[in-house]
C-alpha positions in Angstrom: 33.0 38.8 -12.1 30.2 39.8 -9.7 29.5 43.2 -8.2 30.6 43.7 -4.6 27.7 42.6 -2.4 25.7 45.5 -1.1 24.2 46.3 2.3 20.7 47.4 3.1 19.6 50.3 5.4 16.0 49.9 6.5 14.2 52.8 8.1 10.6 52.7 9.0 7.8 54.8 10.4 4.1 54.1 11.0 1.7 55.6 8.5 -1.7 55.0 7.1 -1.6 52.0 4.8 -3.4 52.0 1.5 -6.7 50.2 1.1 -6.2 46.4 1.1 -3.0 46.4 3.0 -3.3 44.6 6.3 -0.7 46.6 8.1 0.1 50.2 8.7 3.9 50.0 8.1 5.6 52.5 6.0 9.2 51.6 5.1 12.0 53.3 3.3 14.7 50.9 2.1 18.1 52.3 1.2 20.5 50.1 -0.7 24.2 50.9 -0.7 25.6 49.6 -4.0 29.3 49.5 -5.0 30.3 50.3 -8.6 33.4 48.2 -8.1 33.6 44.7 -9.3 35.1 41.7 -7.5 35.5 38.1 -8.4 35.1 37.2 -4.7 32.0 39.1 -3.5 31.5 39.3 0.2 28.1 38.2 1.6 25.8 41.0 2.5 24.6 40.7 6.1 22.9 42.8 8.7 25.6 44.1 11.1 26.1 42.9 14.7 25.1 45.5 17.2 26.1 45.9 20.9 22.8 47.6 21.7 19.8 45.6 22.5 17.0 46.4 20.1 13.4 46.8 21.2 11.3 43.7 20.8 10.0 43.4 17.3 8.8 40.8 14.8 11.8 39.8 12.7 9.5 39.1 9.8 8.0 42.5 9.5 10.7 45.1 9.7 9.7 48.0 11.9 13.1 49.2 13.1 16.0 51.2 11.9 19.0 49.0 11.0 22.3 50.1 9.3 23.6 47.8 6.6 26.7 49.6 5.3 29.0 48.0 2.8 32.7 48.4 3.6 33.3 49.6 0.1 29.9 51.2 -0.8 30.2 54.6 -2.5 26.7 55.0 -3.8 23.4 55.1 -2.1 20.1 54.0 -3.7 16.9 54.9 -2.0 13.7 52.8 -2.6 10.5 54.4 -1.5 8.5 51.6 0.1 5.9 53.7 2.1 2.8 51.7 2.8 4.3 48.4 1.7 5.8 45.5 3.5 9.5 44.7 3.9 9.8 40.9 4.5 12.5 38.3 4.5 13.0 36.7 1.1 10.8 33.6 0.7 12.4 30.2 1.1 10.9 27.3 -0.8 12.0 23.8 0.3 9.7 21.8 -2.0 8.9 22.9 -5.6 9.0 20.5 -8.6 8.1 23.2 -11.1 11.6 22.9 -12.7 10.5 19.5 -14.0 7.6 21.1 -15.8 9.9 23.8 -17.1 12.1 21.0 -18.6 9.1 19.0 -19.9 6.2 21.3 -20.4 4.3 18.7 -22.2 4.5 14.8 -22.3 7.5 13.7 -24.4 8.6 17.3 -25.0 11.9 18.0 -23.5 13.6 21.5 -23.6 17.3 22.0 -23.1 18.2 21.9 -19.5 20.2 25.1 -19.6 17.3 27.0 -21.1 14.8 25.5 -18.6 17.0 26.4 -15.6 17.7 29.9 -16.6 14.1 30.7 -17.6 12.8 29.2 -14.4 15.2 31.2 -12.4 13.9 34.4 -13.9 10.5 33.7 -12.6 11.4 33.1 -9.0 12.3 36.7 -7.9 9.0 37.9 -9.4 7.3 35.7 -6.8 9.6 37.0 -4.0 11.5 33.7 -3.7 15.1 34.3 -2.8 16.1 30.6 -1.9 14.8 27.8 -4.0 15.4 24.1 -3.2 14.6 22.6 -6.6 12.7 19.4 -6.1 13.8 16.7 -8.6 12.4 13.2 -8.5 14.3 10.0 -8.9 11.7 7.4 -9.8 9.6 5.8 -12.6 6.2 7.0 -13.7 6.1 10.1 -11.4 8.9 12.2 -12.8 11.0 13.0 -15.7 11.9 9.8 -17.6 15.5 8.8 -17.3 17.9 9.1 -14.4 20.3 11.0 -16.7 17.9 14.0 -16.7 17.9 14.1 -12.9 21.7 13.9 -12.7 22.0 16.4 -15.5 19.9 19.1 -13.8 21.6 18.6 -10.5 25.0 18.9 -12.0 23.8 22.0 -14.0 22.5 23.7 -10.8 25.9 23.2 -9.2 27.8 24.5 -12.2 25.6 27.6 -12.6 25.4 28.6 -9.0 29.2 28.5 -8.7 29.4 31.1 -11.6 26.3 33.3 -11.3 22.8 33.3 -9.7 19.8 35.6 -9.3 18.6 33.6 -6.3 20.1 31.0 -4.0 19.8 27.5 -5.5 19.6 24.3 -3.5 18.8 20.7 -4.5 16.0 18.7 -3.0 16.3 15.1 -4.1 13.0 13.3 -4.0 13.7 9.5 -4.0 11.0 7.1 -4.9 12.0 4.1 -2.6 10.8 1.5 -5.1 13.3 2.8 -7.7 15.9 0.3 -6.5 18.3 1.1 -9.4 18.5 4.7 -8.3 19.8 3.9 -4.8 23.5 4.3 -5.8 22.8 7.7 -7.2 21.3 8.8 -3.9 24.3 7.3 -2.0 26.7 9.2 -4.3 25.0 12.5 -3.9 24.9 12.2 -0.2 28.6 11.3 0.0 29.5 14.1 -2.3 27.1 16.5 -0.5 25.6 17.6 -3.7 22.1 17.7 -2.3 20.7 19.9 0.5 17.5 18.0 1.2 16.4 14.4 0.8 12.9 13.1 0.9 11.6 9.5 0.7 8.6 8.9 -1.4 6.4 5.9 -1.8 3.8 6.6 -4.5 2.8 3.0 -5.0 -1.0 2.6 -5.4 -3.2 1.7 -2.5 -1.7 3.9 0.2 -0.5 7.5 0.9 -1.5 10.0 -1.8 -2.8 7.2 -4.1 -5.0 5.2 -1.7 -8.0 5.8 -3.8 -8.3 3.0 -6.5 -7.2 4.2 -10.0 -5.8 7.5 -8.7 -2.2 6.6 -9.4 -3.0 5.3 -12.9 -4.9 8.5 -13.8 -2.0 10.7 -12.7 0.7 8.8 -14.6 -1.4 8.7 -17.8 -2.0 12.4 -17.6 1.5 13.4 -16.5 3.5 11.1 -18.7 1.3 10.8 -21.8 1.1 6.9 -21.6 -1.9 4.7 -22.5 -3.8 2.2 -20.4 -1.6 -0.7 -21.4 1.6 1.1 -20.6 0.4 2.4 -17.2 -0.6 -1.1 -16.2 2.9 -2.3 -16.9 4.2 0.6 -14.8 2.0 -0.2 -11.9 2.8 -3.9 -11.9 6.5 -3.2 -12.0 6.1 -0.6 -9.3 4.3 -3.0 -6.9 6.8 -5.7 -7.6 9.8 -3.5 -6.7 7.9 -2.0 -3.7 8.0 -5.4 -2.1 11.8 -5.5 -2.5 12.6 -2.2 -0.7 15.2 -2.6 1.9 14.0 -0.3 4.7 17.0 -1.1 6.8 19.2 0.3 4.1 17.1 3.4 3.8 17.2 4.0 7.5 21.1 3.9 7.4 21.1 6.2 4.4 18.8 8.7 6.1 21.1 8.7 9.2 24.1 9.2 7.0 22.5 12.1 5.3 21.6 13.7 8.7 25.3 13.3 9.7 26.3 15.2 6.5 24.0 18.0 7.5 21.3 17.1 4.9 17.8 17.3 6.2 15.6 14.3 5.5 11.8 14.3 5.0 9.0 11.7 4.7 6.2 12.2 2.2 2.5 11.6 2.2 2.4 10.0 5.7 -1.0 8.5 6.1 -0.8 6.9 9.6 0.9 7.6 13.0 2.7 4.3 12.6 4.2 5.6 9.3 5.4 8.6 11.1 7.0 6.5 13.9 8.8 4.5 11.2 10.4 7.6 9.7 11.0 9.2 13.0 13.2 6.3 13.9 15.2 7.0 10.7 16.0 10.5 12.0 13.6 12.1 9.6 12.9 15.7 10.6 10.1 16.9 8.2 6.9 15.3 7.3 5.6 16.6 3.9 2.0 16.7 3.1 0.6 14.3 5.7 -2.7 12.8 4.5 -4.9 13.5 7.5 -4.9 15.7 10.6 -4.3 12.9 13.0 -1.1 12.0 11.2 0.0 15.6 11.0 -0.5 16.1 14.8 1.4 12.9 15.5 4.3 14.1 13.3 4.4 17.4 15.2 4.4 15.7 18.6 7.2 13.4 17.4 9.4 16.4 16.9 9.0 16.7 13.1 8.2 19.9 11.2 5.0 19.5 9.1 5.0 21.1 5.6 1.9 21.7 3.6 1.4 23.2 0.1 0.7 26.8 -0.8 -1.7 25.8 -3.7 -3.8 23.9 -1.1 -3.9 27.1 1.0 -5.0 29.4 -1.7 -7.5 26.9 -3.2 -8.9 25.9 0.2 -8.6 22.2 -0.6 -6.2 19.4 -1.6 -6.3 18.5 -5.3 -6.4 14.9 -4.1 -9.1 15.5 -1.6 -6.7 14.9 1.3 -5.9 17.1 4.3 -6.8 20.8 3.9 -3.7 22.8 4.6 -5.6 25.6 6.3 -7.0 23.0 8.8 -3.6 21.8 9.7 -2.3 25.4 10.1 -5.3 26.5 12.1 -5.0 23.5 14.4 -1.3 24.1 15.0 -0.2 21.0 13.2 1.7 22.5 10.3 4.5 25.1 10.5 5.9 25.2 6.9 4.4 26.2 3.6 6.1 25.3 0.3 4.9 26.1 -3.2 4.8 22.4 -4.1 4.3 22.9 -7.8 3.3 26.5 -8.3 5.8 29.1 -7.0 3.4 32.0 -7.5 1.2 30.6 -4.7 3.7 31.0 -1.9 3.4 34.7 -1.0 -0.4 34.9 -1.6 -0.8 31.8 0.7 0.9 33.7 3.6 -1.3 36.8 3.1 -4.5 34.7 2.7 -3.9 33.1 6.1 -3.6 36.5 7.7 -6.5 38.1 5.8 -8.8 35.3 6.8 -7.5 35.5 10.4 -6.2 31.9 10.4 -2.9 33.1 11.9 -1.4 36.6 12.3 0.7 37.9 9.4 4.0 37.6 11.2 3.2 33.9 12.0 2.2 33.3 8.4 5.4 34.9 7.0 7.5 32.7 9.3 6.0 29.7 7.6 7.5 30.7 4.3 10.7 32.2 5.6 12.2 31.3 9.0 10.7 28.0 9.6 11.8 26.4 6.3 15.2 27.9 6.8 15.4 26.3 10.3 14.2 23.0 8.9 17.1 22.9 6.4 19.7 24.2 8.8 20.2 27.7 7.5 18.0 29.6 10.0 21.1 31.2 11.6 21.9 33.0 8.3 18.6 33.7 6.6 14.9 33.6 7.0 14.3 36.7 9.1 15.4 40.4 9.1 17.9 40.4 12.0 21.4 41.8 12.7 24.1 39.4 11.3 21.8 37.7 8.8 22.1 37.8 4.9 20.3 40.7 3.3 17.6 38.7 1.4 14.6 40.9 1.4 11.4 41.6 -0.6 9.2 44.7 -0.7 5.6 43.7 -1.1 2.6 45.8 -2.3 -1.0 44.8 -2.5 -3.5 45.5 -5.3 -7.1 44.8 -4.3 -5.7 42.9 -1.3 -3.6 40.7 -3.5 0.2 40.8 -2.6 3.1 41.0 -5.1 6.7 41.6 -4.9 7.8 45.0 -6.3 11.5 44.5 -5.3 13.4 41.3 -4.6 16.8 41.7 -2.9 19.4 38.9 -2.6 22.5 39.4 -0.7 21.9 43.1 -0.7 21.5 43.2 -4.6 18.2 44.2 -6.2 17.7 41.3 -8.6 14.1 42.2 -9.6 11.9 45.3 -9.4 8.7 46.2 -11.1 6.2 49.1 -11.5 3.1 50.1 -13.3 3.3 52.0 -16.5 -0.1 53.5 -15.7 -2.5 53.6 -12.7 -5.9 55.4 -12.2 -5.7 58.6 -10.2 
């Protein structure tokens, strides 16, 4: 049994913002909550309106909208003066769930515990939709296909019964993992994944073009020794030569027909982009250089970069700086990659450093990823008719943090300070 979904009433006026806040928006958010319980909750949405609203940024709410629940009998008012009301963040690539399952090499935690504990962290970071990125491959992910299938099945079971945030599945397929292909085919046919990406982490190209870089990563991530990693590399290179790219093209087109977005990964040349564009791939994740990123954008792909790269100002693999791609108009999506806490600060950092205005930065972590995965009509911006996924953001010394996270009109997270200096 879940509570009847609520509606949100947003009312705003302009006022002086506190120090460190980059906007002068004062917002009062009123949540209408129903005490009744229902086993079939109705989605909370902004209502349709026959009146034409004044032009506004859908990412930074500055208008008055009525979000009334048909059965609401109680009103809760949240004082958000001087804060930001934004759409909930949408993360299309984050493999942190794998670290939650295996925090150290050869140390596996129960899947149920890992998923539930990881879910608790997401609203803290303002993330209302998470596409859990799980890898199907050898040497670069959790060992054993059974772990991947186990976590995907668990996500489906849990999200059909309860959820703090919206859960989706991003299947990252290592193309040289030939034995895993039937798993990909099954999940596409059963529509149990929301997003598919093709990865080729074989040494000598892409992310691991620098000699020895792949070996160092696998040894650190999987806790294997030099002898074992050599065996992994030799096996990987052998299987990479046997990849049937024609079959992968057909599979990508089948996924697209099923409404599943498909991405390429670590594209390092325009020719590589052209190859995947011919497959119907619509997103290029983490292109290695600016030339390739621009080519992907011109080819009609959306380009996704990582939030840790933005906040650090550099790639951990000394590849393309995300800020350069964004400033040059080559990238339009930011994902958390492996650190969910970086997503919101990345958007504010881009605005604070005047790389792009705040509304444009917010779109990169809300509307653009929603559109890329085909859900832009229902979430990703604060507009009439869309789901009420919102966050209220405050800044401390210029650093943003979510004080309230609202999913489908329900406050799933809120925080405060037990003490602050006068």
